[in-house]
Each structure stands twice: as C-alpha cells, then as structure tokens.
N, C-alpha and C positions, 0 to 999 in steps of 0.2 A: 187851556189858553191863558195867557196873562201871567204865566209863571216865570218868565224870563227876567223881568225886572226884580222880583222878589228873590230869585235865586242869585242874581248878580249882587244884590245887597248882602245876602247871607255869605256869599263867597268873599266879598270885600271885608266884612266884619271878621270872618274866620281868619283871613290872611293877616289883618291887623293884630288880632289876638295872638296868632302864632309867632309873629316877629316882634311883638312889643316886649321890651325887657325893662321893667321899671327898676328904679334904684332900690336895692335891697339893703335893709339895715342888718348887716352881718352880726353886729354885736347883740342885737335883740334875738336874732336867730340862734346864736350860740347860747344865750341865756335860756332860751326855750328848750333847746335840745339837752343841755346839761342840767337843767333844773336849778333855779336860783334858790338861795337860802331864804330870801324874803319874797313871798309872792306879791306880784303887782296887782293882782285882782283877787278879790275875796269871793268864794263861792258860797252860796246860801244853801244850807242844809235844812231839810224838813224833818221835823220830829213827829212822833206819833201823836203828840198833843195837839198838833195843828189840824189833824183829821181825826174823825171819830174812829174808835177801834173797830167798829163793825164795818166801816168802809174799807179799812185795811184788810180785814178778814175776807170780805167779798172779793177784793182784788186778788188776794192770794189764791182763793178758790178758783177764780176765773183764769188766772195765769197758769195754774197747775192743771187745769182741765177737769177739775172735780165738780164743776157746776152742779 
C-alpha cells in the first residue's frame, strides 16, 4: 500500500526525461567525434614513481590471479 503516489512520481519523471530535448552543441559533438588536434582537457597520468614498486607488483599478481 502507498505505492501509488511514488509510482506516479516515477512515471512523471520518466515521461519528462523521455520527451525532454535539451539544446545540443553540435560543434562540440563534432569535435569530440572527430578528435580535435588540441585537447581541451588534460588527463593526468600516473607513473610508477608515484606508487611503490611493490604495490604495483602486488596489484599485477592480484589482477592476474597468481595471488
């Protein structure tokens, strides 16, 4: 009992999401799909010096199932 109001709310939200069409930045989408020559965000890479070598070895053993 008491599920009717919650279900109605979920149905309302689902319907709004289904028919909601936000403005799409097509030029940004095109850049993302084609890959731009200058990245807009920089990704941070981790090096082995950041973590101890033994920690990397432990993870490799765990990941390969050789525990």
